[in-house]
PASEBA-1860 file (N, C-alpha, C; in nm, 3 decimals):
! residues 277
1> MNADLHCH> 0.077/-0.118/0.021/-0.012/0.000/-0.003/0.067/0.125/0.008 ~ 0.066/0.215/-0.088/0.138/0.346/-0.104/0.053/0.434/-0.029 ~ 0.093/0.455/0.101/0.001/0.523/0.144/0.062/0.665/0.214 ~ -0.009/0.788/0.194/0.047/0.896/0.271/-0.081/0.959/0.321 ~ -0.034/0.964/0.467/-0.161/0.988/0.590/-0.125/1.144/0.660 ~ -0.008/1.185/0.561/0.012/1.314/0.643/0.061/1.433/0.551 ~ -0.021/1.520/0.488/0.050/1.618/0.430/-0.059/1.736/0.418 ~ 0.015/1.887/0.374/-0.094/1.974/0.364/-0.096/2.072/0.265
9> STVSDGLL> -0.191/2.169/0.257/-0.235/2.250/0.140/-0.223/2.410/0.158 ~ -0.284/2.484/0.127/-0.261/2.613/0.125/-0.367/2.674/0.228 ~ -0.466/2.560/0.259/-0.597/2.587/0.392/-0.506/2.593/0.516 ~ -0.394/2.568/0.502/-0.327/2.599/0.661/-0.185/2.634/0.571 ~ -0.057/2.556/0.593/0.081/2.620/0.576/0.160/2.563/0.460 ~ 0.076/2.482/0.353/0.142/2.419/0.252/0.124/2.511/0.121 ~ 0.176/2.467/0.037/0.205/2.552/-0.115/0.092/2.545/-0.230 ~ 0.033/2.439/-0.190/-0.040/2.411/-0.330/-0.180/2.378/-0.274
17> APIEVVRR> -0.259/2.408/-0.319/-0.418/2.378/-0.332/-0.457/2.270/-0.300 ~ -0.563/2.216/-0.223/-0.609/2.096/-0.182/-0.611/2.017/-0.312 ~ -0.674/2.057/-0.420/-0.686/1.972/-0.559/-0.569/1.975/-0.607 ~ -0.463/2.021/-0.603/-0.347/2.038/-0.651/-0.252/1.905/-0.591 ~ -0.262/1.891/-0.446/-0.222/1.791/-0.322/-0.243/1.654/-0.403 ~ -0.404/1.664/-0.438/-0.442/1.510/-0.465/-0.381/1.504/-0.603 ~ -0.355/1.592/-0.707/-0.340/1.552/-0.831/-0.191/1.517/-0.808 ~ -0.105/1.572/-0.741/0.041/1.534/-0.728/0.066/1.398/-0.666
25> AHANGVEL> -0.058/1.402/-0.557/-0.014/1.240/-0.468/-0.046/1.131/-0.577 ~ -0.130/1.155/-0.661/-0.216/1.047/-0.782/-0.093/1.027/-0.868 ~ -0.025/1.113/-0.929/0.064/1.125/-1.014/0.219/1.060/-0.944 ~ 0.192/1.053/-0.845/0.309/0.996/-0.728/0.279/0.853/-0.736 ~ 0.166/0.767/-0.757/0.149/0.663/-0.715/0.074/0.665/-0.576 ~ 0.032/0.738/-0.499/-0.023/0.732/-0.378/-0.162/0.675/-0.389 ~ -0.202/0.527/-0.341/-0.302/0.493/-0.319/-0.405/0.515/-0.222 ~ -0.344/0.553/-0.105/-0.462/0.619/0.018/-0.380/0.722/0.059
33> LALTDHDE> -0.474/0.836/0.040/-0.408/0.959/0.095/-0.510/1.060/0.189 ~ -0.449/1.105/0.274/-0.533/1.196/0.369/-0.460/1.331/0.384 ~ -0.525/1.446/0.403/-0.508/1.581/0.391/-0.505/1.606/0.521 ~ -0.424/1.640/0.604/-0.425/1.688/0.738/-0.349/1.828/0.760 ~ -0.449/1.895/0.736/-0.410/2.077/0.762/-0.427/2.076/0.870 ~ -0.337/2.195/0.947/-0.330/2.236/1.066/-0.453/2.292/1.115 ~ -0.512/2.198/1.223/-0.627/2.286/1.277/-0.754/2.302/1.196 ~ -0.729/2.259/1.067/-0.852/2.298/0.968/-0.905/2.210/0.892
41> LKGLAEAK> -1.048/2.233/0.885/-1.109/2.124/0.776/-1.169/2.163/0.629 ~ -1.137/2.306/0.600/-1.186/2.351/0.495/-1.142/2.319/0.367 ~ -1.035/2.232/0.351/-0.994/2.186/0.218/-1.004/2.053/0.212 ~ -1.110/1.985/0.303/-1.136/1.805/0.270/-1.274/1.790/0.174 ~ -1.325/1.868/0.119/-1.451/1.857/0.037/-1.371/1.859/-0.081 ~ -1.292/1.961/-0.118/-1.238/1.947/-0.234/-1.170/1.874/-0.250 ~ -1.043/1.819/-0.199/-0.976/1.689/-0.187/-1.056/1.572/-0.225 ~ -1.144/1.531/-0.136/-1.217/1.407/-0.142/-1.273/1.423/-0.288
49> AEAKALGM> -1.358/1.499/-0.326/-1.402/1.505/-0.476/-1.317/1.502/-0.589 ~ -1.190/1.529/-0.603/-1.086/1.515/-0.665/-1.005/1.387/-0.689 ~ -1.026/1.314/-0.549/-0.959/1.144/-0.535/-1.042/1.092/-0.563 ~ -1.200/1.112/-0.574/-1.295/1.056/-0.621/-1.301/1.051/-0.793 ~ -1.279/1.161/-0.823/-1.269/1.184/-0.969/-1.161/1.065/-1.007 ~ -1.015/1.095/-0.941/-0.907/0.989/-0.972/-0.925/0.872/-1.003 ~ -1.034/0.807/-0.882/-1.002/0.709/-0.846/-0.922/0.662/-0.734 ~ -0.871/0.737/-0.664/-0.788/0.718/-0.538/-0.838/0.785/-0.440
57> RFVDGVEV> -0.828/0.637/-0.334/-0.888/0.635/-0.191/-0.826/0.745/-0.105 ~ -0.939/0.808/-0.030/-0.901/0.923/0.067/-0.986/0.935/0.153 ~ -0.925/0.973/0.286/-0.965/0.967/0.427/-0.957/1.107/0.464 ~ -1.053/1.149/0.562/-1.073/1.287/0.608/-0.961/1.269/0.722 ~ -0.877/1.413/0.739/-0.829/1.429/0.813/-0.780/1.527/0.874 ~ -0.703/1.603/0.983/-0.659/1.724/1.025/-0.550/1.699/1.120 ~ -0.461/1.788/1.122/-0.343/1.758/1.248/-0.387/1.858/1.317 ~ -0.407/1.824/1.456/-0.424/1.907/1.574/-0.335/1.964/1.679
65> SVSWGDDT> -0.363/2.075/1.698/-0.220/2.135/1.780/-0.239/2.101/1.937 ~ -0.149/2.050/2.005/-0.160/1.997/2.140/-0.054/2.052/2.241 ~ -0.097/2.072/2.358/0.013/2.161/2.466/0.037/2.021/2.553 ~ 0.136/2.006/2.574/0.179/1.865/2.635/0.303/1.923/2.770 ~ 0.295/1.849/2.868/0.421/1.843/2.956/0.481/1.990/2.998 ~ 0.573/2.046/2.984/0.637/2.178/3.030/0.689/2.235/2.878 ~ 0.566/2.316/2.826/0.546/2.419/2.716/0.640/2.315/2.587 ~ 0.564/2.183/2.603/0.618/2.110/2.424/0.495/2.121/2.366
73> TVHVIALG> 0.495/2.165/2.243/0.366/2.141/2.133/0.399/2.040/2.059 ~ 0.281/1.935/2.096/0.277/1.825/1.986/0.144/1.786/1.884 ~ 0.182/1.730/1.795/0.071/1.745/1.706/0.002/1.582/1.704 ~ -0.140/1.589/1.707/-0.225/1.458/1.672/-0.259/1.472/1.557 ~ -0.247/1.368/1.471/-0.323/1.349/1.325/-0.436/1.251/1.371 ~ -0.559/1.322/1.300/-0.685/1.256/1.321/-0.715/1.185/1.207 ~ -0.758/1.093/1.165/-0.765/1.015/1.028/-0.905/0.948/1.048 ~ -0.977/0.955/0.928/-1.082/0.875/0.924/-1.201/0.991/0.980
81> IDPANVQL> -1.200/1.079/1.003/-1.289/1.173/1.092/-1.402/1.190/1.003 ~ -1.544/1.246/1.054/-1.627/1.313/1.036/-1.623/1.470/1.031 ~ -1.585/1.539/0.914/-1.565/1.681/0.907/-1.694/1.768/0.983 ~ -1.788/1.709/0.959/-1.904/1.743/1.008/-1.984/1.747/1.154 ~ -1.840/1.665/1.246/-1.903/1.658/1.370/-1.876/1.786/1.450 ~ -1.983/1.796/1.524/-1.988/1.970/1.569/-1.897/1.957/1.705 ~ -1.856/1.889/1.775/-1.756/1.848/1.873/-1.584/1.900/1.805 ~ -1.562/1.796/1.735/-1.416/1.831/1.614/-1.445/1.993/1.588
89> VEGLVRVR> -1.555/1.999/1.515/-1.523/2.167/1.468/-1.532/2.281/1.565 ~ -1.608/2.232/1.664/-1.572/2.406/1.770/-1.470/2.360/1.831 ~ -1.397/2.292/1.889/-1.294/2.273/1.924/-1.171/2.306/1.844 ~ -1.184/2.277/1.725/-1.058/2.345/1.633/-1.075/2.520/1.620 ~ -1.225/2.546/1.608/-1.231/2.682/1.605/-1.164/2.756/1.717 ~ -1.173/2.683/1.862/-1.110/2.735/1.957/-0.947/2.750/1.950 ~ -0.886/2.626/1.869/-0.727/2.598/1.891/-0.695/2.734/1.781 ~ -0.766/2.726/1.666/-0.719/2.851/1.548/-0.766/2.952/1.615
97> AGRDARAL> -0.813/3.006/1.730/-0.812/3.151/1.775/-0.710/3.187/1.834 ~ -0.607/3.109/1.871/-0.496/3.169/1.943/-0.389/3.209/1.844 ~ -0.444/3.158/1.708/-0.270/3.172/1.638/-0.246/3.304/1.607 ~ -0.352/3.401/1.555/-0.331/3.546/1.570/-0.257/3.611/1.655 ~ -0.296/3.569/1.781/-0.227/3.677/1.886/-0.100/3.583/1.914 ~ -0.059/3.484/1.876/0.060/3.426/1.895/0.153/3.468/1.790 ~ 0.083/3.470/1.691/0.175/3.543/1.543/0.222/3.677/1.588 ~ 0.142/3.740/1.663/0.164/3.897/1.663/0.305/3.914/1.779
105> RMAAELDK> 0.309/3.843/1.895/0.367/3.804/2.011/0.525/3.772/1.918 ~ 0.520/3.696/1.817/0.639/3.575/1.768/0.684/3.722/1.702 ~ 0.646/3.796/1.617/0.677/3.953/1.518/0.748/4.017/1.607 ~ 0.676/4.033/1.750/0.759/4.142/1.840/0.883/4.096/1.883 ~ 0.884/3.971/1.931/1.016/3.920/1.954/1.116/3.921/1.852 ~ 1.090/3.876/1.737/1.156/3.908/1.583/1.190/4.043/1.591 ~ 1.167/4.128/1.599/1.132/4.234/1.573/1.277/4.291/1.675 ~ 1.274/4.247/1.817/1.386/4.265/1.890/1.547/4.245/1.845
113> VGIHGAYE> 1.537/4.130/1.755/1.681/4.077/1.719/1.699/4.114/1.534 ~ 1.607/4.226/1.510/1.661/4.299/1.383/1.597/4.236/1.275 ~ 1.447/4.122/1.322/1.365/4.091/1.188/1.234/4.171/1.205 ~ 1.213/4.266/1.097/1.104/4.372/1.119/1.010/4.299/1.039 ~ 0.874/4.353/1.061/0.787/4.319/0.966/0.731/4.151/0.924 ~ 0.761/4.110/1.035/0.752/3.959/1.043/0.585/3.927/1.039 ~ 0.523/3.982/1.134/0.406/3.964/1.122/0.312/3.935/0.966 ~ 0.350/4.113/0.912/0.282/4.137/0.805/0.335/4.066/0.661
121> GALRFAGN> 0.464/4.034/0.712/0.517/3.913/0.605/0.443/3.771/0.599 ~ 0.439/3.711/0.722/0.367/3.613/0.758/0.233/3.632/0.682 ~ 0.163/3.720/0.732/0.024/3.709/0.663/-0.020/3.722/0.543 ~ 0.097/3.777/0.484/0.062/3.785/0.314/0.091/3.621/0.258 ~ 0.170/3.514/0.319/0.154/3.421/0.299/0.067/3.334/0.324 ~ 0.011/3.366/0.452/-0.099/3.298/0.484/-0.225/3.343/0.448 ~ -0.254/3.436/0.428/-0.382/3.514/0.369/-0.542/3.524/0.490 ~ -0.461/3.467/0.591/-0.576/3.435/0.693/-0.516/3.466/0.852
129> PALVSRAH> -0.572/3.573/0.921/-0.520/3.578/1.047/-0.518/3.465/1.132 ~ -0.617/3.418/1.115/-0.624/3.248/1.193/-0.540/3.161/1.148 ~ -0.471/3.144/1.042/-0.425/3.049/0.996/-0.249/3.087/1.003 ~ -0.230/3.177/1.034/-0.069/3.247/1.060/-0.017/3.154/1.131 ~ 0.112/3.081/1.051/0.203/2.984/1.152/0.319/3.010/1.143 ~ 0.407/2.909/1.221/0.554/2.978/1.203/0.595/2.913/1.065 ~ 0.563/2.831/1.007/0.603/2.790/0.880/0.626/2.919/0.783 ~ 0.486/3.035/0.806/0.476/3.126/0.736/0.574/3.253/0.742
137> MARFIVEQ> 0.569/3.220/0.900/0.714/3.320/0.946/0.826/3.281/0.858 ~ 0.838/3.150/0.868/0.999/3.102/0.806/0.983/3.137/0.679 ~ 0.876/3.128/0.599/0.883/3.186/0.455/0.906/3.350/0.450 ~ 0.861/3.406/0.512/0.894/3.551/0.520/1.042/3.618/0.517 ~ 1.104/3.515/0.634/1.257/3.512/0.681/1.331/3.519/0.555 ~ 1.284/3.359/0.481/1.354/3.310/0.397/1.351/3.403/0.271 ~ 1.242/3.459/0.239/1.223/3.558/0.167/1.325/3.673/0.174 ~ 1.335/3.727/0.295/1.413/3.834/0.306/1.566/3.792/0.297
145> GLARDAKS> 1.628/3.703/0.264/1.729/3.659/0.254/1.841/3.639/0.407 ~ 1.744/3.617/0.495/1.813/3.565/0.608/1.850/3.464/0.657 ~ 1.799/3.361/0.552/1.833/3.206/0.600/1.808/3.120/0.447 ~ 1.848/3.060/0.432/1.860/2.940/0.277/1.731/2.877/0.327 ~ 1.674/2.850/0.418/1.549/2.784/0.384/1.467/2.761/0.516 ~ 1.389/2.717/0.519/1.287/2.704/0.641/1.326/2.637/0.798 ~ 1.380/2.517/0.748/1.459/2.439/0.818/1.556/2.565/0.906 ~ 1.635/2.613/0.826/1.744/2.719/0.912/1.663/2.817/0.998
153> VFDHWLAK> 1.544/2.835/0.960/1.489/2.959/1.024/1.422/2.906/1.173 ~ 1.360/2.793/1.134/1.338/2.714/1.291/1.462/2.698/1.365 ~ 1.589/2.642/1.333/1.689/2.599/1.388/1.749/2.739/1.461 ~ 1.729/2.861/1.394/1.778/2.977/1.447/1.707/3.107/1.552 ~ 1.557/3.088/1.491/1.497/3.188/1.525/1.353/3.113/1.597 ~ 1.314/2.995/1.562/1.166/2.991/1.605/1.119/2.847/1.635 ~ 1.230/2.799/1.676/1.235/2.626/1.768/1.216/2.738/1.902 ~ 1.207/2.595/2.011/1.171/2.633/2.139/1.306/2.690/2.160
161> GKPGYVSH> 1.329/2.778/2.274/1.450/2.831/2.332/1.525/2.951/2.218 ~ 1.445/2.961/2.099/1.488/3.057/1.995/1.450/3.220/2.018 ~ 1.477/3.329/1.999/1.464/3.469/1.976/1.316/3.476/1.962 ~ 1.256/3.418/1.858/1.127/3.431/1.823/1.034/3.318/1.844 ~ 1.043/3.240/1.941/0.930/3.129/2.020/0.885/3.201/2.088 ~ 0.753/3.144/2.076/0.646/3.206/2.187/0.554/3.088/2.205 ~ 0.535/3.064/2.354/0.474/2.934/2.367/0.332/2.991/2.378 ~ 0.252/2.880/2.371/0.122/2.883/2.374/0.026/2.757/2.394
169> AWATLEEA> -0.097/2.808/2.481/-0.158/2.692/2.486/-0.279/2.648/2.407 ~ -0.242/2.521/2.350/-0.329/2.446/2.239/-0.449/2.388/2.298 ~ -0.511/2.284/2.255/-0.584/2.168/2.306/-0.524/2.071/2.421 ~ -0.539/2.045/2.472/-0.488/1.936/2.591/-0.464/1.773/2.511 ~ -0.393/1.694/2.561/-0.396/1.560/2.485/-0.547/1.486/2.496 ~ -0.599/1.505/2.592/-0.711/1.474/2.618/-0.833/1.484/2.550 ~ -0.837/1.620/2.540/-0.920/1.717/2.450/-0.931/1.664/2.256 ~ -0.791/1.655/2.266/-0.765/1.610/2.119/-0.820/1.458/2.071
177> ISWIHGAG> -0.776/1.389/2.179/-0.850/1.265/2.111/-0.963/1.236/2.169 ~ -1.014/1.317/2.285/-1.185/1.279/2.277/-1.236/1.344/2.126 ~ -1.242/1.463/2.076/-1.242/1.507/1.965/-1.248/1.424/1.849 ~ -1.132/1.385/1.859/-1.104/1.290/1.708/-1.218/1.147/1.727 ~ -1.194/1.072/1.850/-1.291/0.970/1.868/-1.442/1.014/1.852 ~ -1.455/1.151/1.892/-1.596/1.158/1.874/-1.664/1.163/1.735 ~ -1.546/1.202/1.643/-1.592/1.238/1.533/-1.566/1.115/1.443 ~ -1.565/1.009/1.536/-1.555/0.865/1.429/-1.380/0.823/1.398
185> GVAVVAHP> -1.287/0.913/1.440/-1.150/0.898/1.375/-1.045/0.830/1.486 ~ -0.960/0.811/1.391/-0.837/0.745/1.484/-0.734/0.865/1.471 ~ -0.674/0.850/1.600/-0.580/0.963/1.649/-0.436/0.880/1.645 ~ -0.354/0.930/1.605/-0.201/0.933/1.583/-0.109/1.034/1.611 ~ -0.012/0.989/1.696/0.096/1.116/1.731/0.181/1.106/1.603 ~ 0.171/1.258/1.564/0.269/1.251/1.445/0.428/1.295/1.449 ~ 0.499/1.238/1.373/0.652/1.300/1.379/0.692/1.312/1.520 ~ 0.667/1.211/1.602/0.762/1.181/1.727/0.882/1.202/1.773
193> GRYRLTKA> 0.968/1.185/1.631/1.134/1.204/1.669/1.157/1.365/1.626 ~ 1.061/1.445/1.651/1.067/1.576/1.595/1.075/1.673/1.712 ~ 1.031/1.594/1.810/0.994/1.672/1.949/1.098/1.712/2.015 ~ 1.233/1.665/1.990/1.373/1.693/2.059/1.322/1.660/2.215 ~ 1.294/1.535/2.228/1.239/1.508/2.372/1.329/1.383/2.364 ~ 1.377/1.404/2.535/1.457/1.249/2.560/1.389/1.134/2.557 ~ 1.432/1.013/2.544/1.388/0.906/2.558/1.269/0.895/2.659 ~ 1.318/0.915/2.766/1.214/0.888/2.865/1.083/0.974/2.886
201> ALRKLLTE> 1.121/1.069/2.812/1.015/1.212/2.777/0.911/1.141/2.711 ~ 0.939/1.103/2.589/0.875/1.048/2.473/0.798/0.946/2.514 ~ 0.871/0.804/2.602/0.777/0.743/2.650/0.695/0.786/2.718 ~ 0.714/0.882/2.804/0.596/0.948/2.915/0.481/1.013/2.848 ~ 0.510/1.070/2.715/0.419/1.122/2.628/0.310/0.995/2.568 ~ 0.403/0.866/2.521/0.327/0.808/2.445/0.217/0.709/2.554 ~ 0.282/0.717/2.698/0.200/0.663/2.799/0.061/0.717/2.825 ~ 0.096/0.876/2.831/-0.036/0.950/2.853/-0.123/0.954/2.747
209> FKACGGDG> -0.045/0.931/2.615/-0.131/0.931/2.467/-0.217/0.826/2.485 ~ -0.181/0.679/2.521/-0.227/0.562/2.501/-0.334/0.560/2.650 ~ -0.308/0.642/2.759/-0.404/0.606/2.824/-0.587/0.694/2.801 ~ -0.523/0.825/2.718/-0.637/0.923/2.699/-0.693/0.827/2.545 ~ -0.649/0.697/2.536/-0.717/0.627/2.429/-0.663/0.625/2.286 ~ -0.547/0.710/2.247/-0.487/0.706/2.159/-0.432/0.572/2.076 ~ -0.426/0.572/1.939/-0.436/0.485/1.872/-0.328/0.429/1.792 ~ -0.217/0.560/1.740/-0.137/0.513/1.659/0.007/0.640/1.674
217> IEVLSGSQ> 0.076/0.589/1.596/0.191/0.674/1.606/0.258/0.663/1.444 ~ 0.335/0.778/1.433/0.382/0.798/1.264/0.511/0.725/1.289 ~ 0.510/0.598/1.296/0.676/0.520/1.237/0.763/0.601/1.146 ~ 0.692/0.602/1.014/0.758/0.675/0.899/0.729/0.841/0.887 ~ 0.794/0.930/0.869/0.772/1.083/0.844/0.882/1.168/0.785 ~ 0.827/1.240/0.703/0.912/1.315/0.614/0.973/1.411/0.712 ~ 0.970/1.433/0.850/0.973/1.531/0.939/1.057/1.461/1.048 ~ 1.103/1.345/1.006/1.170/1.304/1.117/1.346/1.200/1.042
225> WAGDVDEM> 1.421/1.172/1.132/1.565/1.152/1.045/1.519/0.978/1.006 ~ 1.582/0.934/0.888/1.527/0.823/0.855/1.608/0.702/0.964 ~ 1.705/0.714/1.051/1.726/0.659/1.125/1.626/0.648/1.256 ~ 1.564/0.732/1.248/1.417/0.720/1.397/1.325/0.599/1.370 ~ 1.327/0.539/1.267/1.239/0.422/1.210/1.263/0.319/1.300 ~ 1.366/0.261/1.324/1.359/0.136/1.442/1.360/0.213/1.569 ~ 1.391/0.309/1.593/1.342/0.311/1.736/1.155/0.330/1.747 ~ 1.084/0.422/1.645/0.963/0.435/1.648/0.888/0.319/1.629
233> ATLARTFG> 0.935/0.237/1.530/0.875/0.079/1.539/0.901/0.021/1.681 ~ 0.959/0.007/1.757/0.996/-0.033/1.854/0.907/0.000/1.954 ~ 0.886/0.165/1.961/0.780/0.218/2.031/0.653/0.187/2.004 ~ 0.632/0.136/1.868/0.506/0.100/1.841/0.443/-0.033/1.901 ~ 0.543/-0.133/1.910/0.566/-0.260/1.942/0.507/-0.233/2.082 ~ 0.595/-0.177/2.192/0.611/-0.170/2.336/0.482/-0.080/2.365 ~ 0.408/-0.007/2.291/0.284/0.044/2.347/0.156/-0.014/2.273 ~ 0.174/-0.127/2.180/0.055/-0.131/2.127/0.002/-0.086/2.018
241> LLASTGSD> 0.091/0.039/1.941/0.000/0.110/1.857/0.007/0.110/1.728 ~ -0.071/0.124/1.622/-0.080/0.114/1.522/0.042/0.212/1.450 ~ 0.096/0.176/1.330/0.180/0.243/1.245/0.133/0.297/1.142 ~ 0.169/0.449/1.142/0.124/0.546/1.043/0.217/0.607/0.979 ~ 0.210/0.626/0.848/0.323/0.700/0.737/0.308/0.804/0.688 ~ 0.373/0.937/0.686/0.299/1.061/0.610/0.439/1.105/0.586 ~ 0.415/1.207/0.461/0.534/1.267/0.420/0.554/1.399/0.466 ~ 0.436/1.443/0.537/0.434/1.591/0.599/0.487/1.704/0.480
249> FHGPGESW> 0.429/1.646/0.378/0.468/1.715/0.243/0.392/1.898/0.267 ~ 0.469/1.987/0.239/0.420/2.115/0.249/0.417/2.189/0.114 ~ 0.513/2.141/0.028/0.536/2.189/-0.106/0.656/2.152/-0.188 ~ 0.642/2.170/-0.296/0.772/2.135/-0.390/0.882/2.226/-0.343 ~ 0.988/2.146/-0.356/1.120/2.261/-0.288/1.166/2.299/-0.150 ~ 1.037/2.251/-0.060/1.022/2.279/0.071/1.041/2.179/0.157 ~ 0.991/2.087/0.112/0.948/1.956/0.172/1.082/1.871/0.169 ~ 1.155/1.763/0.246/1.221/1.667/0.246/1.183/1.590/0.130
257> IDLGRMPA> 1.056/1.537/0.142/1.020/1.417/0.090/0.901/1.436/-0.001 ~ 0.909/1.382/-0.106/0.752/1.403/-0.200/0.657/1.325/-0.154 ~ 0.507/1.365/-0.197/0.400/1.247/-0.152/0.430/1.126/-0.232 ~ 0.390/1.069/-0.116/0.386/0.900/-0.189/0.551/0.835/-0.241 ~ 0.639/0.890/-0.149/0.787/0.855/-0.139/0.838/0.776/-0.036 ~ 0.747/0.783/0.053/0.771/0.729/0.198/0.793/0.559/0.185 ~ 0.930/0.463/0.267/0.939/0.359/0.205/0.836/0.268/0.292 ~ 0.829/0.147/0.280/0.743/0.090/0.361/0.749/0.055/0.476
265> LPPDLVPV> 0.637/0.025/0.562/0.650/0.006/0.701/0.730/-0.131/0.746 ~ 0.762/-0.128/0.842/0.819/-0.276/0.885/0.703/-0.394/0.893 ~ 0.723/-0.488/0.848/0.606/-0.582/0.807/0.559/-0.636/0.917 ~ 0.596/-0.626/1.056/0.542/-0.670/1.199/0.463/-0.601/1.222 ~ 0.443/-0.455/1.140/0.351/-0.366/1.263/0.232/-0.375/1.208 ~ 0.128/-0.305/1.276/-0.021/-0.321/1.220/-0.070/-0.178/1.169 ~ -0.069/-0.151/1.001/-0.098/-0.031/0.948/-0.226/0.031/1.018 ~ -0.216/0.166/0.998/-0.314/0.237/1.082/-0.431/0.230/0.970
273> WTRLH> -0.409/0.208/0.827/-0.537/0.199/0.749/-0.616/0.053/0.785 ~ -0.525/-0.044/0.845/-0.658/-0.141/0.895/-0.781/-0.107/0.953 ~ -0.755/0.033/1.048/-0.874/0.049/1.131/-0.966/0.191/1.065 ~ -0.923/0.228/0.904/-0.976/0.306/0.840/-1.087/0.241/0.739 ~ -1.195/0.281/0.753/-1.322/0.293/0.656/-1.266/0.329/0.500
END
């Protein structure tokens, strides 16, 4: 199964419209696709219609922002949800409400270190104050010639502990999983190797995730090092979690891995799509 269960469109911080994401995935041989924009469901109807026209299997998804532990932002992928579920829709509205205020605070911090106009620049890329993210800030900084790519921007200015980082209270782990399950979906920890957690902290996160009813873990992710696969596979086995895979594609020239280009999951793991309709 060539499945890609984590990617983004212009509805959040991707570079391609939902219909273009689907067409690119289909051209790359993807058999099962999930569009998982950050805290937003608006691109799903368009993507689903195009996938149907192309004869490609599609599941509705979203990437939910979660605050965990001591100021760590974790992302939980929702797969196979009902996009019309009231509890999920209202929960995501609440999560999105904090993005604009956070972006203004981030811009103020960046201004102190000589990066001016970051909010206006990020808004130009995002188009909507409710969707402004660190990725949009990063694109503005790259555009200004201050960094070679978005990863460099995060490493120098936007990651935790850097000058432009601003903490924010997103959904709790329990809330996010409750919304996802209430909408008939499966909850998956996104790119666990990206959070810069110690091994002990990562196990604590997965222990709490499992206790809240969490279902799966991204064993393969375009946002993790290839060397993380064995560790994530071991964690999937240890915690009895379903295994997921996703490129975390944001756009051509910006993502490390293109849609549909992930390797196969380890054969002994139970793929998350066995739980998807």
